[in-house]
mmJSON file of the N, C-alpha and C atoms, coordinates in Angstrom:
{"data_MODEL":{"atom_site":{
"group_PDB":["ATOM","ATOM","ATOM","ATOM","ATOM","ATOM","ATOM","ATOM","ATOM","ATOM","ATOM","ATOM","ATOM","ATOM","ATOM","ATOM","ATOM","ATOM","ATOM","ATOM","ATOM","ATOM","ATOM","ATOM","ATOM","ATOM","ATOM","ATOM","ATOM","ATOM","ATOM","ATOM","ATOM","ATOM","ATOM","ATOM","ATOM","ATOM","ATOM","ATOM","ATOM","ATOM","ATOM","ATOM","ATOM","ATOM","ATOM","ATOM","ATOM","ATOM","ATOM","ATOM","ATOM","ATOM","ATOM","ATOM","ATOM","ATOM","ATOM","ATOM","ATOM","ATOM","ATOM","ATOM","ATOM","ATOM","ATOM","ATOM","ATOM","ATOM","ATOM","ATOM","ATOM","ATOM","ATOM","ATOM","ATOM","ATOM","ATOM","ATOM","ATOM","ATOM","ATOM","ATOM","ATOM","ATOM","ATOM","ATOM","ATOM","ATOM","ATOM","ATOM","ATOM","ATOM","ATOM","ATOM","ATOM","ATOM","ATOM","ATOM","ATOM","ATOM","ATOM","ATOM","ATOM","ATOM","ATOM","ATOM","ATOM","ATOM","ATOM","ATOM","ATOM","ATOM","ATOM","ATOM","ATOM","ATOM","ATOM","ATOM","ATOM","ATOM","ATOM","ATOM","ATOM","ATOM","ATOM","ATOM","ATOM","ATOM","ATOM","ATOM","ATOM","ATOM","ATOM","ATOM","ATOM","ATOM","ATOM","ATOM","ATOM","ATOM","ATOM","ATOM","ATOM","ATOM","ATOM","ATOM","ATOM","ATOM","ATOM","ATOM","ATOM","ATOM","ATOM","ATOM","ATOM","ATOM","ATOM","ATOM","ATOM","ATOM","ATOM","ATOM","ATOM","ATOM","ATOM","ATOM","ATOM","ATOM","ATOM","ATOM","ATOM","ATOM","ATOM","ATOM","ATOM","ATOM","ATOM","ATOM","ATOM","ATOM","ATOM","ATOM","ATOM","ATOM","ATOM","ATOM","ATOM","ATOM","ATOM","ATOM","ATOM","ATOM","ATOM","ATOM","ATOM","ATOM","ATOM","ATOM","ATOM","ATOM","ATOM","ATOM","ATOM","ATOM","ATOM","ATOM","ATOM","ATOM","ATOM","ATOM","ATOM","ATOM","ATOM","ATOM","ATOM","ATOM","ATOM","ATOM","ATOM","ATOM"],
"id":[1,2,3,4,5,6,7,8,9,10,11,12,13,14,15,16,17,18,19,20,21,22,23,24,25,26,27,28,29,30,31,32,33,34,35,36,37,38,39,40,41,42,43,44,45,46,47,48,49,50,51,52,53,54,55,56,57,58,59,60,61,62,63,64,65,66,67,68,69,70,71,72,73,74,75,76,77,78,79,80,81,82,83,84,85,86,87,88,89,90,91,92,93,94,95,96,97,98,99,100,101,102,103,104,105,106,107,108,109,110,111,112,113,114,115,116,117,118,119,120,121,122,123,124,125,126,127,128,129,130,131,132,133,134,135,136,137,138,139,140,141,142,143,144,145,146,147,148,149,150,151,152,153,154,155,156,157,158,159,160,161,162,163,164,165,166,167,168,169,170,171,172,173,174,175,176,177,178,179,180,181,182,183,184,185,186,187,188,189,190,191,192,193,194,195,196,197,198,199,200,201,202,203,204,205,206,207,208,209,210,211,212,213,214,215,216,217,218,219,220,221,222],
"type_symbol":["N","C","C","N","C","C","N","C","C","N","C","C","N","C","C","N","C","C","N","C","C","N","C","C","N","C","C","N","C","C","N","C","C","N","C","C","N","C","C","N","C","C","N","C","C","N","C","C","N","C","C","N","C","C","N","C","C","N","C","C","N","C","C","N","C","C","N","C","C","N","C","C","N","C","C","N","C","C","N","C","C","N","C","C","N","C","C","N","C","C","N","C","C","N","C","C","N","C","C","N","C","C","N","C","C","N","C","C","N","C","C","N","C","C","N","C","C","N","C","C","N","C","C","N","C","C","N","C","C","N","C","C","N","C","C","N","C","C","N","C","C","N","C","C","N","C","C","N","C","C","N","C","C","N","C","C","N","C","C","N","C","C","N","C","C","N","C","C","N","C","C","N","C","C","N","C","C","N","C","C","N","C","C","N","C","C","N","C","C","N","C","C","N","C","C","N","C","C","N","C","C","N","C","C","N","C","C","N","C","C","N","C","C","N","C","C","N","C","C","N","C","C"],
"label_atom_id":["N","CA","C","N","CA","C","N","CA","C","N","CA","C","N","CA","C","N","CA","C","N","CA","C","N","CA","C","N","CA","C","N","CA","C","N","CA","C","N","CA","C","N","CA","C","N","CA","C","N","CA","C","N","CA","C","N","CA","C","N","CA","C","N","CA","C","N","CA","C","N","CA","C","N","CA","C","N","CA","C","N","CA","C","N","CA","C","N","CA","C","N","CA","C","N","CA","C","N","CA","C","N","CA","C","N","CA","C","N","CA","C","N","CA","C","N","CA","C","N","CA","C","N","CA","C","N","CA","C","N","CA","C","N","CA","C","N","CA","C","N","CA","C","N","CA","C","N","CA","C","N","CA","C","N","CA","C","N","CA","C","N","CA","C","N","CA","C","N","CA","C","N","CA","C","N","CA","C","N","CA","C","N","CA","C","N","CA","C","N","CA","C","N","CA","C","N","CA","C","N","CA","C","N","CA","C","N","CA","C","N","CA","C","N","CA","C","N","CA","C","N","CA","C","N","CA","C","N","CA","C","N","CA","C","N","CA","C","N","CA","C","N","CA","C","N","CA","C","N","CA","C","N","CA","C","N","CA","C"],
"label_alt_id":[null,null,null,null,null,null,null,null,null,null,null,null,null,null,null,null,null,null,null,null,null,null,null,null,null,null,null,null,null,null,null,null,null,null,null,null,null,null,null,null,null,null,null,null,null,null,null,null,null,null,null,null,null,null,null,null,null,null,null,null,null,null,null,null,null,null,null,null,null,null,null,null,null,null,null,null,null,null,null,null,null,null,null,null,null,null,null,null,null,null,null,null,null,null,null,null,null,null,null,null,null,null,null,null,null,null,null,null,null,null,null,null,null,null,null,null,null,null,null,null,null,null,null,null,null,null,null,null,null,null,null,null,null,null,null,null,null,null,null,null,null,null,null,null,null,null,null,null,null,null,null,null,null,null,null,null,null,null,null,null,null,null,null,null,null,null,null,null,null,null,null,null,null,null,null,null,null,null,null,null,null,null,null,null,null,null,null,null,null,null,null,null,null,null,null,null,null,null,null,null,null,null,null,null,null,null,null,null,null,null,null,null,null,null,null,null,null,null,null,null,null,null],
"label_comp_id":["MET","MET","MET","ASP","ASP","ASP","PHE","PHE","PHE","SER","SER","SER","VAL","VAL","VAL","GLU","GLU","GLU","PHE","PHE","PHE","TYR","TYR","TYR","GLU","GLU","GLU","THR","THR","THR","ALA","ALA","ALA","THR","THR","THR","GLY","GLY","GLY","ALA","ALA","ALA","CYS","CYS","CYS","PRO","PRO","PRO","VAL","VAL","VAL","ARG","ARG","ARG","HIS","HIS","HIS","PHE","PHE","PHE","LEU","LEU","LEU","ASP","ASP","ASP","GLU","GLU","GLU","LEU","LEU","LEU","LYS","LYS","LYS","ALA","ALA","ALA","SER","SER","SER","GLY","GLY","GLY","PRO","PRO","PRO","ASP","ASP","ASP","ASP","ASP","ASP","PHE","PHE","PHE","ALA","ALA","ALA","ALA","ALA","ALA","VAL","VAL","VAL","ILE","ILE","ILE","ALA","ALA","ALA","GLY","GLY","GLY","LEU","LEU","LEU","ALA","ALA","ALA","LYS","LYS","LYS","LEU","LEU","LEU","ARG","ARG","ARG","HIS","HIS","HIS","ARG","ARG","ARG","GLN","GLN","GLN","TYR","TYR","TYR","HIS","HIS","HIS","ARG","ARG","ARG","GLU","GLU","GLU","PRO","PRO","PRO","LEU","LEU","LEU","SER","SER","SER","LYS","LYS","LYS","ALA","ALA","ALA","LEU","LEU","LEU","GLY","GLY","GLY","ASP","ASP","ASP","GLY","GLY","GLY","LEU","LEU","LEU","PHE","PHE","PHE","GLU","GLU","GLU","LEU","LEU","LEU","ARG","ARG","ARG","HIS","HIS","HIS","VAL","VAL","VAL","GLY","GLY","GLY","LYS","LYS","LYS","LEU","LEU","LEU","ASN","ASN","ASN","THR","THR","THR","ARG","ARG","ARG","VAL","VAL","VAL","LEU","LEU","LEU"],
"label_asym_id":["A","A","A","A","A","A","A","A","A","A","A","A","A","A","A","A","A","A","A","A","A","A","A","A","A","A","A","A","A","A","A","A","A","A","A","A","A","A","A","A","A","A","A","A","A","A","A","A","A","A","A","A","A","A","A","A","A","A","A","A","A","A","A","A","A","A","A","A","A","A","A","A","A","A","A","A","A","A","A","A","A","A","A","A","A","A","A","A","A","A","A","A","A","A","A","A","A","A","A","A","A","A","A","A","A","A","A","A","A","A","A","A","A","A","A","A","A","A","A","A","A","A","A","A","A","A","A","A","A","A","A","A","A","A","A","A","A","A","A","A","A","A","A","A","A","A","A","A","A","A","A","A","A","A","A","A","A","A","A","A","A","A","A","A","A","A","A","A","A","A","A","A","A","A","A","A","A","A","A","A","A","A","A","A","A","A","A","A","A","A","A","A","A","A","A","A","A","A","A","A","A","A","A","A","A","A","A","A","A","A","A","A","A","A","A","A","A","A","A","A","A","A"],
"label_entity_id":["1","1","1","1","1","1","1","1","1","1","1","1","1","1","1","1","1","1","1","1","1","1","1","1","1","1","1","1","1","1","1","1","1","1","1","1","1","1","1","1","1","1","1","1","1","1","1","1","1","1","1","1","1","1","1","1","1","1","1","1","1","1","1","1","1","1","1","1","1","1","1","1","1","1","1","1","1","1","1","1","1","1","1","1","1","1","1","1","1","1","1","1","1","1","1","1","1","1","1","1","1","1","1","1","1","1","1","1","1","1","1","1","1","1","1","1","1","1","1","1","1","1","1","1","1","1","1","1","1","1","1","1","1","1","1","1","1","1","1","1","1","1","1","1","1","1","1","1","1","1","1","1","1","1","1","1","1","1","1","1","1","1","1","1","1","1","1","1","1","1","1","1","1","1","1","1","1","1","1","1","1","1","1","1","1","1","1","1","1","1","1","1","1","1","1","1","1","1","1","1","1","1","1","1","1","1","1","1","1","1","1","1","1","1","1","1","1","1","1","1","1","1"],
"label_seq_id":[1,1,1,2,2,2,3,3,3,4,4,4,5,5,5,6,6,6,7,7,7,8,8,8,9,9,9,10,10,10,11,11,11,12,12,12,13,13,13,14,14,14,15,15,15,16,16,16,17,17,17,18,18,18,19,19,19,20,20,20,21,21,21,22,22,22,23,23,23,24,24,24,25,25,25,26,26,26,27,27,27,28,28,28,29,29,29,30,30,30,31,31,31,32,32,32,33,33,33,34,34,34,35,35,35,36,36,36,37,37,37,38,38,38,39,39,39,40,40,40,41,41,41,42,42,42,43,43,43,44,44,44,45,45,45,46,46,46,47,47,47,48,48,48,49,49,49,50,50,50,51,51,51,52,52,52,53,53,53,54,54,54,55,55,55,56,56,56,57,57,57,58,58,58,59,59,59,60,60,60,61,61,61,62,62,62,63,63,63,64,64,64,65,65,65,66,66,66,67,67,67,68,68,68,69,69,69,70,70,70,71,71,71,72,72,72,73,73,73,74,74,74],
"pdbx_PDB_ins_code":[null,null,null,null,null,null,null,null,null,null,null,null,null,null,null,null,null,null,null,null,null,null,null,null,null,null,null,null,null,null,null,null,null,null,null,null,null,null,null,null,null,null,null,null,null,null,null,null,null,null,null,null,null,null,null,null,null,null,null,null,null,null,null,null,null,null,null,null,null,null,null,null,null,null,null,null,null,null,null,null,null,null,null,null,null,null,null,null,null,null,null,null,null,null,null,null,null,null,null,null,null,null,null,null,null,null,null,null,null,null,null,null,null,null,null,null,null,null,null,null,null,null,null,null,null,null,null,null,null,null,null,null,null,null,null,null,null,null,null,null,null,null,null,null,null,null,null,null,null,null,null,null,null,null,null,null,null,null,null,null,null,null,null,null,null,null,null,null,null,null,null,null,null,null,null,null,null,null,null,null,null,null,null,null,null,null,null,null,null,null,null,null,null,null,null,null,null,null,null,null,null,null,null,null,null,null,null,null,null,null,null,null,null,null,null,null,null,null,null,null,null,null],
"Cartn_x":[-9.072,-8.443,-6.947,-5.885,-4.73,-4.601,-4.548,-3.993,-2.672,-1.517,-0.178,-0.137,0.884,0.72,1.852,2.048,3.347,3.453,4.686,5.097,5.544,4.654,5.069,6.858,7.119,8.332,8.683,9.306,9.034,10.242,10.491,11.441,12.85,13.035,14.175,14.667,13.642,13.595,13.311,12.821,12.534,11.057,10.852,9.786,8.931,8.048,7.555,7.097,6.341,5.636,6.717,7.563,9.191,9.227,9.821,10.38,9.251,8.201,7.252,7.563,7.813,7.252,8.626,9.858,11.064,11.12,10.417,10.184,9.469,8.058,7.475,7.591,8.901,9.412,10.53,10.764,11.688,10.787,10.221,9.231,8.063,7.387,6.401,6.193,6.903,7.636,5.697,4.733,3.63,2.583,2.889,2.041,2.793,4.092,4.496,3.999,4.057,3.796,2.552,1.507,-0.189,-0.022,0.802,0.173,0.484,1.943,2.607,2.041,1.094,0.198,-0.694,-1.6,-2.872,-2.376,-0.893,-0.645,-0.62,-0.001,-0.168,-1.745,-2.632,-4.257,-4.448,-4.353,-4.857,-4.626,-3.864,-3.711,-4.911,-6.019,-7.088,-8.314,-9.396,-10.177,-11.144,-11.406,-11.965,-11.812,-10.233,-10.031,-10.466,-10.728,-11.413,-12.642,-12.622,-13.349,-13.573,-13.788,-13.633,-13.968,-13.563,-12.622,-11.061,-10.701,-9.112,-9.02,-9.682,-9.508,-10.541,-10.258,-11.411,-11.415,-12.277,-11.666,-11.95,-10.687,-10.882,-11.379,-11.341,-11.462,-10.553,-10.232,-9.476,-8.334,-9.276,-8.288,-7.598,-7.569,-6.853,-7.481,-6.898,-7.299,-6.811,-7.397,-6.465,-6.562,-5.2,-5.04,-5.284,-6.182,-6.305,-6.314,-5.278,-4.495,-5.102,-5.229,-5.913,-4.989,-4.216,-3.493,-2.901,-1.549,-1.094,-0.733,-0.917,-0.659,-1.838,-3.066,-3.506,-3.217,-2.821,-2.269,-3.102,-2.844,-3.525,-2.494,-2.45,-1.361,-2.386,-2.182,-2.515,-2.048],
"Cartn_y":[-12.575,-11.596,-12.281,-11.658,-11.554,-10.676,-11.152,-9.77,-10.16,-9.027,-9.137,-8.284,-8.269,-7.333,-6.433,-5.274,-4.468,-3.958,-3.438,-2.904,-1.516,-0.019,1.032,1.499,2.344,2.481,4.01,4.844,6.248,6.775,7.919,8.184,8.101,7.818,7.509,6.108,5.335,3.695,3.066,3.993,2.936,2.432,1.065,0.142,0.312,0.727,0.715,-0.46,-1.216,-2.409,-3.573,-3.331,-4.339,-4.252,-3.14,-2.862,-3.447,-3.097,-3.533,-5.185,-5.882,-7.283,-7.889,-6.934,-7.628,-7.577,-6.325,-6.089,-7.223,-7.221,-8.29,-10.165,-10.369,-11.657,-11.919,-10.398,-11.232,-10.747,-10.192,-10.14,-11.159,-11.291,-12.622,-12.945,-14.486,-15.244,-15.84,-16.058,-16.598,-15.823,-14.307,-13.696,-13.177,-12.896,-12.732,-13.779,-15.483,-16.397,-16.008,-15.609,-15.649,-14.562,-13.52,-12.238,-12.276,-13.102,-13.539,-14.276,-15.486,-16.45,-15.503,-14.512,-13.777,-13.331,-12.261,-11.678,-12.942,-13.655,-14.855,-15.337,-15.696,-16.041,-14.828,-13.312,-11.984,-12.477,-13.299,-13.577,-13.722,-14.802,-15.083,-14.562,-14.365,-13.423,-14.031,-15.108,-15.644,-15.169,-14.977,-14.152,-12.657,-11.782,-10.547,-10.028,-10.873,-10.179,-10.354,-9.97,-10.249,-11.492,-12.044,-11.24,-11.134,-12.024,-11.475,-10.291,-9.829,-8.531,-7.681,-6.318,-5.363,-4.781,-4.769,-3.372,-1.994,-1.455,0.116,0.633,0.36,0.879,1.083,1.229,1.367,0.194,-0.567,-2.059,-2.319,-1.519,-1.806,-2.417,-3.033,-3.893,-3.971,-3.963,-3.888,-5.649,-6.149,-7.314,-7.12,-7.971,-7.981,-9.064,-8.786,-10.368,-9.926,-11.166,-10.661,-11.888,-11.405,-12.618,-11.776,-11.999,-11.539,-9.567,-9.664,-8.041,-7.966,-7.281,-6.969,-6.241,-6.845,-5.96,-5.899,-4.594,-4.361,-4.273,-4.325,-3.925,-3.467,-2.309,-1.722,-2.112],
"Cartn_z":[-5.045,-4.487,-4.064,-4.258,-3.373,-2.254,-0.963,-0.07,-0.071,0.759,1.199,2.631,2.817,4.391,3.876,4.42,3.753,5.37,5.596,6.953,6.324,7.376,7.089,7.607,6.666,6.708,7.057,7.843,7.781,6.666,6.633,5.458,6.075,7.372,7.428,7.306,6.944,6.818,7.974,9.698,10.497,10.476,10.894,10.956,12.201,12.813,13.858,14.255,13.221,13.436,13.98,12.554,12.88,14.652,15.026,16.063,17.289,16.933,18.092,18.195,16.759,16.865,17.634,17.154,17.516,19.191,19.52,21.07,21.829,20.976,21.412,21.575,20.246,20.032,21.538,22.155,23.4,24.874,24.784,26.039,25.945,25.049,24.744,23.957,23.912,22.832,22.276,23.158,22.67,22.153,22.702,21.983,20.649,20.452,19.125,18.0,18.928,17.804,17.476,18.403,18.133,16.808,17.401,16.235,14.559,14.709,13.351,12.805,13.794,12.73,12.188,12.885,12.743,11.405,11.136,10.068,8.785,9.188,8.2,7.603,8.322,8.076,7.408,7.983,6.854,5.173,4.446,3.449,2.936,3.597,3.658,3.809,2.939,3.139,4.007,4.302,5.12,6.77,6.848,8.09,8.062,7.632,7.306,8.245,8.985,10.321,11.735,12.455,13.947,14.454,15.563,16.323,15.802,14.728,14.402,14.069,12.545,12.3,12.452,12.008,11.64,10.464,9.078,8.264,8.795,8.495,8.559,7.557,6.309,4.857,4.345,2.829,2.064,1.781,2.221,2.295,3.547,4.594,5.553,6.569,7.634,8.596,9.634,10.826,12.153,12.442,12.871,13.616,15.104,15.713,17.237,17.587,18.745,19.326,20.98,21.523,22.782,23.697,24.637,25.337,26.586,27.137,28.326,27.438,26.6,25.899,24.846,24.94,24.282,23.062,21.615,20.725,19.492,19.004,17.824,16.335,15.501,14.202,13.252,12.835,11.574,10.213],
"occupancy":[1.0,1.0,1.0,1.0,1.0,1.0,1.0,1.0,1.0,1.0,1.0,1.0,1.0,1.0,1.0,1.0,1.0,1.0,1.0,1.0,1.0,1.0,1.0,1.0,1.0,1.0,1.0,1.0,1.0,1.0,1.0,1.0,1.0,1.0,1.0,1.0,1.0,1.0,1.0,1.0,1.0,1.0,1.0,1.0,1.0,1.0,1.0,1.0,1.0,1.0,1.0,1.0,1.0,1.0,1.0,1.0,1.0,1.0,1.0,1.0,1.0,1.0,1.0,1.0,1.0,1.0,1.0,1.0,1.0,1.0,1.0,1.0,1.0,1.0,1.0,1.0,1.0,1.0,1.0,1.0,1.0,1.0,1.0,1.0,1.0,1.0,1.0,1.0,1.0,1.0,1.0,1.0,1.0,1.0,1.0,1.0,1.0,1.0,1.0,1.0,1.0,1.0,1.0,1.0,1.0,1.0,1.0,1.0,1.0,1.0,1.0,1.0,1.0,1.0,1.0,1.0,1.0,1.0,1.0,1.0,1.0,1.0,1.0,1.0,1.0,1.0,1.0,1.0,1.0,1.0,1.0,1.0,1.0,1.0,1.0,1.0,1.0,1.0,1.0,1.0,1.0,1.0,1.0,1.0,1.0,1.0,1.0,1.0,1.0,1.0,1.0,1.0,1.0,1.0,1.0,1.0,1.0,1.0,1.0,1.0,1.0,1.0,1.0,1.0,1.0,1.0,1.0,1.0,1.0,1.0,1.0,1.0,1.0,1.0,1.0,1.0,1.0,1.0,1.0,1.0,1.0,1.0,1.0,1.0,1.0,1.0,1.0,1.0,1.0,1.0,1.0,1.0,1.0,1.0,1.0,1.0,1.0,1.0,1.0,1.0,1.0,1.0,1.0,1.0,1.0,1.0,1.0,1.0,1.0,1.0,1.0,1.0,1.0,1.0,1.0,1.0,1.0,1.0,1.0,1.0,1.0,1.0],
"B_iso_or_equiv":[0.0,0.0,0.0,0.0,0.0,0.0,0.0,0.0,0.0,0.0,0.0,0.0,0.0,0.0,0.0,0.0,0.0,0.0,0.0,0.0,0.0,0.0,0.0,0.0,0.0,0.0,0.0,0.0,0.0,0.0,0.0,0.0,0.0,0.0,0.0,0.0,0.0,0.0,0.0,0.0,0.0,0.0,0.0,0.0,0.0,0.0,0.0,0.0,0.0,0.0,0.0,0.0,0.0,0.0,0.0,0.0,0.0,0.0,0.0,0.0,0.0,0.0,0.0,0.0,0.0,0.0,0.0,0.0,0.0,0.0,0.0,0.0,0.0,0.0,0.0,0.0,0.0,0.0,0.0,0.0,0.0,0.0,0.0,0.0,0.0,0.0,0.0,0.0,0.0,0.0,0.0,0.0,0.0,0.0,0.0,0.0,0.0,0.0,0.0,0.0,0.0,0.0,0.0,0.0,0.0,0.0,0.0,0.0,0.0,0.0,0.0,0.0,0.0,0.0,0.0,0.0,0.0,0.0,0.0,0.0,0.0,0.0,0.0,0.0,0.0,0.0,0.0,0.0,0.0,0.0,0.0,0.0,0.0,0.0,0.0,0.0,0.0,0.0,0.0,0.0,0.0,0.0,0.0,0.0,0.0,0.0,0.0,0.0,0.0,0.0,0.0,0.0,0.0,0.0,0.0,0.0,0.0,0.0,0.0,0.0,0.0,0.0,0.0,0.0,0.0,0.0,0.0,0.0,0.0,0.0,0.0,0.0,0.0,0.0,0.0,0.0,0.0,0.0,0.0,0.0,0.0,0.0,0.0,0.0,0.0,0.0,0.0,0.0,0.0,0.0,0.0,0.0,0.0,0.0,0.0,0.0,0.0,0.0,0.0,0.0,0.0,0.0,0.0,0.0,0.0,0.0,0.0,0.0,0.0,0.0,0.0,0.0,0.0,0.0,0.0,0.0,0.0,0.0,0.0,0.0,0.0,0.0],
"pdbx_formal_charge":[null,null,null,null,null,null,null,null,null,null,null,null,null,null,null,null,null,null,null,null,null,null,null,null,null,null,null,null,null,null,null,null,null,null,null,null,null,null,null,null,null,null,null,null,null,null,null,null,null,null,null,null,null,null,null,null,null,null,null,null,null,null,null,null,null,null,null,null,null,null,null,null,null,null,null,null,null,null,null,null,null,null,null,null,null,null,null,null,null,null,null,null,null,null,null,null,null,null,null,null,null,null,null,null,null,null,null,null,null,null,null,null,null,null,null,null,null,null,null,null,null,null,null,null,null,null,null,null,null,null,null,null,null,null,null,null,null,null,null,null,null,null,null,null,null,null,null,null,null,null,null,null,null,null,null,null,null,null,null,null,null,null,null,null,null,null,null,null,null,null,null,null,null,null,null,null,null,null,null,null,null,null,null,null,null,null,null,null,null,null,null,null,null,null,null,null,null,null,null,null,null,null,null,null,null,null,null,null,null,null,null,null,null,null,null,null,null,null,null,null,null,null],
"auth_seq_id":[1,1,1,2,2,2,3,3,3,4,4,4,5,5,5,6,6,6,7,7,7,8,8,8,9,9,9,10,10,10,11,11,11,12,12,12,13,13,13,14,14,14,15,15,15,16,16,16,17,17,17,18,18,18,19,19,19,20,20,20,21,21,21,22,22,22,23,23,23,24,24,24,25,25,25,26,26,26,27,27,27,28,28,28,29,29,29,30,30,30,31,31,31,32,32,32,33,33,33,34,34,34,35,35,35,36,36,36,37,37,37,38,38,38,39,39,39,40,40,40,41,41,41,42,42,42,43,43,43,44,44,44,45,45,45,46,46,46,47,47,47,48,48,48,49,49,49,50,50,50,51,51,51,52,52,52,53,53,53,54,54,54,55,55,55,56,56,56,57,57,57,58,58,58,59,59,59,60,60,60,61,61,61,62,62,62,63,63,63,64,64,64,65,65,65,66,66,66,67,67,67,68,68,68,69,69,69,70,70,70,71,71,71,72,72,72,73,73,73,74,74,74],
"auth_comp_id":["MET","MET","MET","ASP","ASP","ASP","PHE","PHE","PHE","SER","SER","SER","VAL","VAL","VAL","GLU","GLU","GLU","PHE","PHE","PHE","TYR","TYR","TYR","GLU","GLU","GLU","THR","THR","THR","ALA","ALA","ALA","THR","THR","THR","GLY","GLY","GLY","ALA","ALA","ALA","CYS","CYS","CYS","PRO","PRO","PRO","VAL","VAL","VAL","ARG","ARG","ARG","HIS","HIS","HIS","PHE","PHE","PHE","LEU","LEU","LEU","ASP","ASP","ASP","GLU","GLU","GLU","LEU","LEU","LEU","LYS","LYS","LYS","ALA","ALA","ALA","SER","SER","SER","GLY","GLY","GLY","PRO","PRO","PRO","ASP","ASP","ASP","ASP","ASP","ASP","PHE","PHE","PHE","ALA","ALA","ALA","ALA","ALA","ALA","VAL","VAL","VAL","ILE","ILE","ILE","ALA","ALA","ALA","GLY","GLY","GLY","LEU","LEU","LEU","ALA","ALA","ALA","LYS","LYS","LYS","LEU","LEU","LEU","ARG","ARG","ARG","HIS","HIS","HIS","ARG","ARG","ARG","GLN","GLN","GLN","TYR","TYR","TYR","HIS","HIS","HIS","ARG","ARG","ARG","GLU","GLU","GLU","PRO","PRO","PRO","LEU","LEU","LEU","SER","SER","SER","LYS","LYS","LYS","ALA","ALA","ALA","LEU","LEU","LEU","GLY","GLY","GLY","ASP","ASP","ASP","GLY","GLY","GLY","LEU","LEU","LEU","PHE","PHE","PHE","GLU","GLU","GLU","LEU","LEU","LEU","ARG","ARG","ARG","HIS","HIS","HIS","VAL","VAL","VAL","GLY","GLY","GLY","LYS","LYS","LYS","LEU","LEU","LEU","ASN","ASN","ASN","THR","THR","THR","ARG","ARG","ARG","VAL","VAL","VAL","LEU","LEU","LEU"],
"auth_asym_id":["A","A","A","A","A","A","A","A","A","A","A","A","A","A","A","A","A","A","A","A","A","A","A","A","A","A","A","A","A","A","A","A","A","A","A","A","A","A","A","A","A","A","A","A","A","A","A","A","A","A","A","A","A","A","A","A","A","A","A","A","A","A","A","A","A","A","A","A","A","A","A","A","A","A","A","A","A","A","A","A","A","A","A","A","A","A","A","A","A","A","A","A","A","A","A","A","A","A","A","A","A","A","A","A","A","A","A","A","A","A","A","A","A","A","A","A","A","A","A","A","A","A","A","A","A","A","A","A","A","A","A","A","A","A","A","A","A","A","A","A","A","A","A","A","A","A","A","A","A","A","A","A","A","A","A","A","A","A","A","A","A","A","A","A","A","A","A","A","A","A","A","A","A","A","A","A","A","A","A","A","A","A","A","A","A","A","A","A","A","A","A","A","A","A","A","A","A","A","A","A","A","A","A","A","A","A","A","A","A","A","A","A","A","A","A","A","A","A","A","A","A","A"],
"auth_atom_id":["N","CA","C","N","CA","C","N","CA","C","N","CA","C","N","CA","C","N","CA","C","N","CA","C","N","CA","C","N","CA","C","N","CA","C","N","CA","C","N","CA","C","N","CA","C","N","CA","C","N","CA","C","N","CA","C","N","CA","C","N","CA","C","N","CA","C","N","CA","C","N","CA","C","N","CA","C","N","CA","C","N","CA","C","N","CA","C","N","CA","C","N","CA","C","N","CA","C","N","CA","C","N","CA","C","N","CA","C","N","CA","C","N","CA","C","N","CA","C","N","CA","C","N","CA","C","N","CA","C","N","CA","C","N","CA","C","N","CA","C","N","CA","C","N","CA","C","N","CA","C","N","CA","C","N","CA","C","N","CA","C","N","CA","C","N","CA","C","N","CA","C","N","CA","C","N","CA","C","N","CA","C","N","CA","C","N","CA","C","N","CA","C","N","CA","C","N","CA","C","N","CA","C","N","CA","C","N","CA","C","N","CA","C","N","CA","C","N","CA","C","N","CA","C","N","CA","C","N","CA","C","N","CA","C","N","CA","C","N","CA","C","N","CA","C","N","CA","C","N","CA","C","N","CA","C","N","CA","C"],
"pdbx_PDB_model_num":[1,1,1,1,1,1,1,1,1,1,1,1,1,1,1,1,1,1,1,1,1,1,1,1,1,1,1,1,1,1,1,1,1,1,1,1,1,1,1,1,1,1,1,1,1,1,1,1,1,1,1,1,1,1,1,1,1,1,1,1,1,1,1,1,1,1,1,1,1,1,1,1,1,1,1,1,1,1,1,1,1,1,1,1,1,1,1,1,1,1,1,1,1,1,1,1,1,1,1,1,1,1,1,1,1,1,1,1,1,1,1,1,1,1,1,1,1,1,1,1,1,1,1,1,1,1,1,1,1,1,1,1,1,1,1,1,1,1,1,1,1,1,1,1,1,1,1,1,1,1,1,1,1,1,1,1,1,1,1,1,1,1,1,1,1,1,1,1,1,1,1,1,1,1,1,1,1,1,1,1,1,1,1,1,1,1,1,1,1,1,1,1,1,1,1,1,1,1,1,1,1,1,1,1,1,1,1,1,1,1,1,1,1,1,1,1,1,1,1,1,1,1]
}}}
C-alpha cells in the first residue's frame, strides 16, 4: 500500500505546516532535518508506530519528534 504526505491548505491558500517547517528550518536546522526525515519515513508502513508516529484514525498519523523542540505534525 502506498502512502503520501499531504499538507493542509486553508481556503486562502495558506499552509500552516509549511509555515511552521520554514520557521523551524531557520530556528532549529537539526530539528528541521529530523522532522523532514520522519515525514519521509512515514511513506513506509514499518514506521507507522510509536515512537516515530501514532495512528489517529481515518488514515491520519501524528509524527512525533523529540529534540530541542518537541514537535508534533498531523
